[in-house]
C-alpha positions as CSV (number, residue, x, y, z in Angstrom):
1,X,24.4,-11.5,22.0
2,X,21.4,-12.3,20.1
3,X,21.6,-15.4,18.1
4,X,20.7,-14.6,14.4
5,X,17.9,-15.8,13.2
6,X,19.3,-17.5,10.1
7,X,22.8,-19.1,9.1
8,X,24.3,-20.2,5.7
9,X,24.5,-23.4,7.2
10,X,21.1,-23.3,7.6
11,X,20.1,-22.7,4.0
12,X,22.9,-25.4,2.4
13,X,21.3,-28.0,5.0
14,X,18.0,-27.4,3.6
15,X,18.7,-27.8,-0.1
16,X,20.9,-30.9,0.9
17,X,17.6,-32.0,2.2
18,X,15.5,-31.0,-0.9
19,X,17.5,-32.5,-3.2
20,X,15.6,-34.9,-5.1
21,X,12.7,-33.2,-3.6
22,X,12.2,-30.3,-5.4
23,X,13.0,-29.5,-8.8
24,X,16.3,-27.1,-10.0
25,X,14.0,-24.7,-12.2
26,X,16.7,-23.7,-14.9
27,X,16.7,-19.8,-15.3
28,X,15.4,-18.9,-18.8
29,X,16.5,-16.0,-21.1
30,X,13.8,-13.4,-21.7
31,X,15.2,-10.9,-23.2
32,X,12.1,-9.1,-24.5
33,X,10.3,-8.5,-20.9
34,X,13.0,-5.4,-20.6
35,X,15.1,-4.6,-23.9
36,X,17.6,-2.3,-21.5
37,X,18.6,-5.2,-19.7
38,X,19.5,-8.5,-19.9
39,X,16.7,-10.2,-18.2
40,X,16.0,-14.1,-16.4
41,X,13.4,-15.4,-15.5
42,X,13.7,-18.5,-12.3
43,X,10.2,-20.1,-13.2
44,X,9.1,-21.6,-9.8
45,X,5.9,-22.0,-11.8
46,X,7.1,-25.0,-13.3
47,X,7.9,-26.6,-9.7
48,X,6.1,-29.4,-8.2
49,X,3.0,-28.7,-7.1
50,X,3.6,-24.9,-9.3
51,X,5.1,-23.0,-6.6
52,X,8.0,-22.3,-4.9
53,X,5.8,-22.9,-1.6
54,X,6.9,-26.6,-1.4
55,X,10.5,-25.7,-0.5
56,X,10.2,-24.1,2.7
57,X,7.0,-26.6,3.7
58,X,8.6,-29.7,3.2
59,X,11.9,-28.7,5.1
60,X,10.3,-27.5,8.2
61,X,8.0,-30.6,8.2
62,X,11.0,-32.8,7.3
63,X,12.9,-31.1,10.5
64,X,9.9,-32.0,13.1
65,X,10.1,-34.5,15.8
66,X,9.0,-37.8,15.8
67,X,6.2,-36.3,18.8
68,X,5.3,-33.3,16.4
69,X,5.2,-35.8,13.6
70,X,2.6,-37.8,15.6
71,X,0.3,-34.8,16.3
72,X,0.3,-33.9,13.0
73,X,0.7,-30.1,11.5
74,X,-1.8,-27.0,10.7
75,X,-1.5,-24.3,8.0
76,X,-3.3,-22.1,6.9
77,X,-2.4,-20.4,3.2
78,X,-4.2,-18.6,-0.2
79,X,-3.4,-21.8,-1.6
80,X,-0.1,-23.0,-2.5
81,X,1.5,-22.8,0.7
82,X,-1.5,-25.4,1.4
83,X,-0.2,-27.7,-1.4
84,X,3.0,-27.8,0.1
85,X,2.3,-28.5,3.2
86,X,0.0,-31.7,1.8
87,X,2.8,-32.5,-0.4
88,X,5.2,-32.7,2.6
89,X,2.8,-34.2,5.1
90,X,1.9,-37.0,2.9
91,X,5.8,-37.8,1.7
92,X,5.9,-38.3,5.6
93,X,2.9,-39.8,6.8
94,X,1.6,-37.6,8.9
95,X,-1.8,-35.5,8.9
96,X,-2.1,-32.3,7.6
97,X,-5.0,-29.8,8.0
98,X,-5.3,-26.4,6.0
99,X,-7.0,-23.4,6.6
100,X,-7.8,-21.5,3.7
101,X,-9.7,-18.4,2.6
102,X,-13.0,-18.9,1.5
103,X,-12.1,-17.1,-1.6
104,X,-9.1,-19.0,-2.6
105,X,-9.0,-20.6,-6.4
106,X,-11.3,-23.4,-7.0
107,X,-7.9,-25.0,-8.6
108,X,-6.3,-24.5,-5.5
109,X,-8.4,-26.0,-3.0
110,X,-9.1,-29.2,-4.9
111,X,-4.9,-29.5,-5.4
112,X,-5.1,-29.4,-1.9
113,X,-7.4,-32.1,-1.2
114,X,-6.1,-34.2,-3.9
115,X,-2.8,-34.5,-1.8
116,X,-4.2,-36.1,1.0
117,X,-4.9,-32.7,3.2
118,X,-8.4,-31.8,5.2
119,X,-9.4,-28.2,4.2
120,X,-11.1,-25.7,6.7
121,X,-12.2,-22.8,4.3
122,X,-12.5,-19.3,6.4
123,X,-14.3,-16.4,5.8
124,X,-12.2,-13.5,4.8
125,X,-8.4,-13.1,3.7
126,X,-5.3,-15.1,4.4
127,X,-5.0,-13.3,8.3
128,X,-8.3,-14.3,8.9
129,X,-7.3,-18.2,7.7
130,X,-4.3,-17.6,9.8
131,X,-6.0,-16.8,13.0
132,X,-8.3,-19.6,12.7
133,X,-5.3,-22.3,12.2
134,X,-3.8,-20.8,15.1
135,X,-7.0,-21.5,17.0
136,X,-6.6,-24.9,16.2
137,X,-3.2,-25.2,17.0
138,X,-4.0,-24.7,20.7
139,X,-7.1,-26.6,20.8
140,X,-5.7,-29.8,19.4
141,X,-1.9,-29.9,19.8
142,X,-1.0,-29.3,15.9
143,X,2.4,-28.1,15.0
144,X,1.7,-25.0,12.7
145,X,3.6,-24.5,9.8
146,X,3.7,-21.3,9.3
147,X,4.1,-20.0,5.2
148,X,6.7,-17.0,5.9
149,X,7.5,-16.7,9.4
150,X,9.2,-19.4,10.7
151,X,13.3,-19.9,9.9
152,X,13.1,-23.4,8.6
153,X,10.4,-22.3,6.1
154,X,12.6,-19.4,5.3
155,X,15.9,-21.1,5.0
156,X,14.0,-23.4,2.6
157,X,13.2,-20.4,0.6
158,X,16.6,-19.7,0.1
159,X,17.7,-22.4,-1.9
160,X,16.8,-20.8,-4.9
161,X,18.8,-18.2,-4.1
162,X,21.8,-20.5,-3.9
163,X,20.4,-22.0,-7.4
164,X,20.5,-18.5,-9.1
165,X,24.5,-18.1,-7.5
166,X,25.5,-21.1,-8.8
167,X,24.1,-20.9,-12.5
168,X,24.6,-17.3,-12.7
169,X,27.4,-16.2,-10.9
170,X,27.7,-12.9,-12.3
171,X,24.1,-12.0,-11.7
172,X,23.9,-7.8,-10.9
173,X,19.9,-7.9,-9.9
174,X,17.3,-10.3,-8.7
175,X,13.6,-8.9,-8.4
176,X,11.8,-11.3,-6.0
177,X,7.9,-10.9,-5.0
178,X,6.6,-10.3,-1.6
179,X,3.6,-11.3,0.4
180,X,4.4,-11.8,4.0
181,X,8.1,-11.9,3.0
182,X,9.4,-15.0,3.6
183,X,10.7,-16.1,-0.2
184,X,12.3,-12.7,-0.3
185,X,13.5,-13.0,3.1
186,X,15.6,-16.4,2.5
187,X,16.2,-15.7,-1.1
188,X,18.0,-12.3,-0.1
189,X,19.6,-13.8,3.1
190,X,21.4,-16.6,0.9
191,X,22.3,-14.1,-1.7
192,X,24.0,-11.6,-0.1
193,X,25.7,-13.6,2.5
194,X,27.8,-15.2,-0.4
195,X,27.5,-11.9,-2.8
196,X,26.6,-8.8,-1.1
197,X,27.0,-6.8,-4.1
198,X,24.3,-8.3,-5.7
199,X,20.9,-5.9,-5.5
200,X,17.6,-7.3,-4.4
201,X,14.8,-5.7,-4.9
202,X,11.0,-6.9,-3.9
203,X,7.9,-6.0,-5.3
204,X,4.6,-5.9,-4.1
205,X,0.9,-5.7,-5.6
206,X,-0.5,-1.7,-5.1
207,X,-3.7,-3.2,-3.2
208,X,-1.7,-5.0,-0.4
209,X,1.3,-3.5,0.1
210,X,2.0,-4.6,3.8
211,X,5.7,-5.1,3.3
212,X,6.3,-1.5,1.8
213,X,3.9,0.5,4.4
214,X,5.8,-1.7,7.1
215,X,9.5,-0.5,5.9
216,X,8.1,3.0,5.3
217,X,7.4,3.6,8.2
218,X,10.0,1.2,10.3
219,X,7.7,-0.4,12.4
220,X,4.9,-3.7,11.3
221,X,2.2,-2.4,10.0
222,X,-1.4,-4.4,9.6
223,X,-2.9,-2.8,6.5
224,X,-7.1,-2.6,6.7
225,X,-7.8,-4.9,4.0
226,X,-6.1,-5.8,0.7
227,X,-7.6,-6.3,-2.7
228,X,-5.4,-7.7,-5.8
229,X,-5.5,-10.2,-8.6
230,X,-2.1,-11.7,-6.8
231,X,-3.9,-13.2,-4.3
232,X,-0.9,-15.3,-3.3
233,X,0.3,-12.2,-1.9
234,X,-2.4,-10.1,-0.3
235,X,-1.2,-10.2,2.7
236,X,-2.6,-7.8,5.6
237,X,0.8,-8.2,7.6
238,X,4.0,-9.3,7.7
239,X,5.7,-11.4,10.0
240,X,8.3,-9.8,12.7
241,X,10.9,-12.6,11.3
242,X,10.6,-11.2,7.8
243,X,10.3,-7.6,8.3
244,X,13.8,-8.0,10.3
245,X,15.5,-9.9,7.8
246,X,13.8,-7.2,4.2
247,X,15.1,-4.2,6.4
248,X,19.0,-6.0,6.5
249,X,19.2,-7.7,3.3
250,X,16.7,-6.2,0.4
251,X,17.4,-3.1,-1.4
252,X,14.5,-1.8,-1.9
253,X,10.4,-2.9,-2.3
254,X,8.3,-1.4,-4.6
255,X,4.9,-1.9,-5.6
256,X,2.8,-2.9,-9.4
257,X,-0.8,-2.5,-10.1
258,X,-3.2,-5.3,-11.4
259,X,-2.9,-4.3,-14.6
260,X,0.8,-4.0,-14.8
261,X,0.3,-7.6,-13.8
262,X,-1.9,-8.6,-16.4
263,X,0.3,-7.3,-19.1
264,X,3.5,-9.8,-17.2
265,X,1.1,-12.5,-17.1
266,X,0.2,-11.9,-20.9
267,X,3.6,-11.3,-21.9
268,X,5.1,-14.5,-20.1
269,X,2.3,-16.5,-21.8
270,X,3.1,-14.9,-25.6
271,X,6.7,-14.8,-25.2
272,X,7.9,-17.9,-23.1
273,X,5.0,-20.4,-22.8
274,X,5.1,-20.1,-19.3
275,X,2.1,-19.4,-17.4
276,X,2.2,-17.6,-14.0
277,X,-0.2,-16.6,-11.2
278,X,-0.7,-13.1,-10.8
279,X,1.8,-13.2,-7.4
280,X,3.9,-15.1,-9.7
281,X,4.1,-12.3,-12.4
282,X,4.9,-9.1,-10.3
283,X,8.7,-9.4,-10.1
284,X,8.4,-9.4,-13.9
285,X,6.0,-6.4,-14.2
286,X,8.3,-4.6,-12.1
287,X,11.1,-5.4,-15.1
288,X,8.8,-4.6,-17.6
289,X,7.6,-1.3,-16.6
290,X,11.3,0.0,-14.9
291,X,10.0,-0.2,-11.0
292,X,13.6,-1.0,-10.4
293,X,17.0,0.1,-11.9
294,X,18.2,-2.5,-13.9
295,X,19.4,-0.9,-17.2
296,X,22.6,-2.6,-18.5
297,X,22.2,-5.1,-15.9
298,X,21.9,-9.2,-15.8
299,X,18.5,-9.3,-13.9
300,X,17.2,-12.5,-12.4
301,X,12.8,-12.3,-12.1
302,X,11.7,-14.8,-9.9
303,X,8.4,-16.6,-10.9
304,X,7.3,-17.9,-7.6
305,X,4.1,-19.8,-9.1
306,X,1.5,-20.9,-11.6
307,X,-1.5,-21.6,-10.3
308,X,-3.8,-19.3,-11.6
309,X,-7.4,-19.8,-11.1
310,X,-8.8,-20.2,-15.3
311,X,-11.4,-18.8,-14.7
312,X,-9.9,-15.2,-14.4
313,X,-7.5,-15.8,-17.0
314,X,-9.8,-14.2,-19.5
315,X,-10.2,-11.0,-17.9
316,X,-6.5,-11.1,-16.9
317,X,-5.8,-11.5,-20.4
318,X,-7.9,-8.4,-21.2
319,X,-6.1,-6.5,-19.1
320,X,-3.2,-7.2,-19.9
321,X,-3.7,-6.5,-23.8
322,X,-5.3,-3.2,-22.8
323,X,-2.0,-2.3,-20.7
324,X,0.1,-3.2,-23.4
325,X,-1.5,-1.2,-26.1
326,X,-2.9,-4.7,-27.6
327,X,-6.7,-3.5,-27.5
328,X,-7.6,-0.3,-27.6
329,X,-11.4,1.0,-26.9
330,X,-12.3,4.7,-28.5
331,X,-15.9,6.6,-28.3
332,X,-16.1,9.1,-31.4
333,X,-18.7,12.0,-31.7
334,X,-19.7,12.4,-35.4
335,X,-22.5,13.8,-37.2
336,X,-24.8,11.4,-38.4
337,X,-24.5,11.2,-42.1
338,X,-24.4,8.3,-44.5
339,X,-21.0,7.4,-45.1
340,X,-19.7,8.6,-42.2
341,X,-19.1,5.1,-40.1
342,X,-17.8,3.7,-43.1
343,X,-14.8,6.8,-43.3
344,X,-14.0,5.7,-39.8
345,X,-13.6,2.3,-40.3
346,X,-11.5,2.6,-43.4
347,X,-9.0,4.9,-41.7
348,X,-8.5,2.6,-38.8
349,X,-8.3,-0.3,-40.9
350,X,-5.7,1.7,-43.6
351,X,-3.7,2.2,-40.4
352,X,-3.3,-1.3,-39.2
353,X,-6.2,-1.3,-36.4
354,X,-8.6,-4.7,-36.3
355,X,-12.0,-3.6,-35.4
356,X,-13.4,-6.2,-32.7
357,X,-16.5,-4.6,-31.8
358,X,-18.9,-1.3,-32.8
359,X,-21.6,0.2,-30.9
360,X,-23.1,2.8,-32.8
361,X,-25.8,4.8,-30.3
362,X,-28.0,7.3,-32.1
363,X,-30.3,8.4,-28.9
364,X,-28.1,10.0,-26.3
365,X,-29.2,13.2,-24.0
366,X,-24.9,13.8,-24.2
367,X,-24.5,14.5,-27.8
368,X,-26.5,16.8,-30.3
369,X,-29.6,15.5,-32.1
370,X,-27.4,15.4,-35.5
371,X,-24.8,13.2,-34.1
372,X,-24.2,10.2,-33.1
373,X,-21.8,8.2,-30.6
374,X,-19.7,5.7,-31.6
375,X,-17.9,3.2,-29.4
376,X,-14.9,1.4,-31.6
377,X,-12.7,-1.7,-29.8
378,X,-10.0,-2.4,-31.7
379,X,-6.8,-4.8,-31.8
380,X,-3.4,-2.6,-32.2
381,X,0.5,-3.4,-31.7
382,X,1.2,-1.1,-29.2
383,X,0.9,2.1,-27.8
384,X,2.8,4.1,-30.5
385,X,-0.1,2.3,-32.8
386,X,-3.0,3.7,-30.7
387,X,-1.1,7.1,-31.1
388,X,-1.3,7.3,-34.9
389,X,-4.8,5.8,-34.8
390,X,-5.8,8.9,-32.6
391,X,-3.7,11.4,-34.3
392,X,-5.5,10.4,-38.1
393,X,-8.4,10.5,-36.5
394,X,-8.5,13.8,-34.6
395,X,-6.8,15.3,-38.3
396,X,-9.8,14.3,-40.0
397,X,-12.0,16.0,-37.9
398,X,-13.4,13.9,-35.4
399,X,-13.5,14.0,-32.0
400,X,-12.0,11.3,-30.1
401,X,-12.6,10.3,-26.6
402,X,-11.1,7.6,-24.7
């Protein structure tokens, strides 16, 4: 008989080792995320190093033999696993080398260095960093700490599932971000082993849906490329261990767009005063946009990390404002006569729209000689508010385009 990859005792053992090392991140009520569900957040973005990754990395390193520790460890990461490995290695007094994709956020690279690890930047994405780390492991005899496809790492991540059940025994649904699958494998295994009736759903970025395609095709798929604001889950190919655990214990995996993820980041900032990175926000995005069945359910969204690159934060916020109907950009073709522009602005203002910018174009081959093109960007309350403004402008005889 084939030995099971995990046992519940493995997860409890990990929880014992991690006690006093990781924060117990208490659930936060988030009633506005989806009014039809009783939503709570598991804020691993508040964890030491700003991510859940510390759990699995630290536990893996703690279980190494003295000989393995003497050789040091090597890992690959999009950023968060790197910091977990670096902290775990420092705590155990051993050398750590981390291979990161060149495009990893500078904040994550520098945070890894500050924790004492040596950083090796590799051209490409996570999978390219993985190949480089394996090469260096074979050349130098380091112990490789896999970010997701290792039973000890998975057991460490599974401690989150134990914490959710301890704090909320009557939970109905748990929604988890998915990259390579280590987090959801551990969480789903722990929860299903204790409460098999709880639904566990995974969420991937639409631009990096490797586990979704693998599950759909019933075999591990490697994507030719990945592109998403959720860099922490931009993984081309899931692991064999995580693939099998997801097939067995996960109730379904869905995708969200970058715009939906941006809206979730914005919602958490405004409503909960939490900063989440793209990968950390996908579970909340799935709840916000009803990607999984949670109506009337007590739901926990796992916010896996908060290490967002501040250089893209303003762009993420702008995309989130557009997606949630808080910003609206419209083009209006109108006759080039005195007072027409003032009338349009008066209409928008009277209806509660706050105009941010106006671009008035009179010279265009796409409009009649006696007309002009008006581009207005405004702040709005929501999508319903936008529809009211559009209808009023249309009823007034203006040609409104998106």
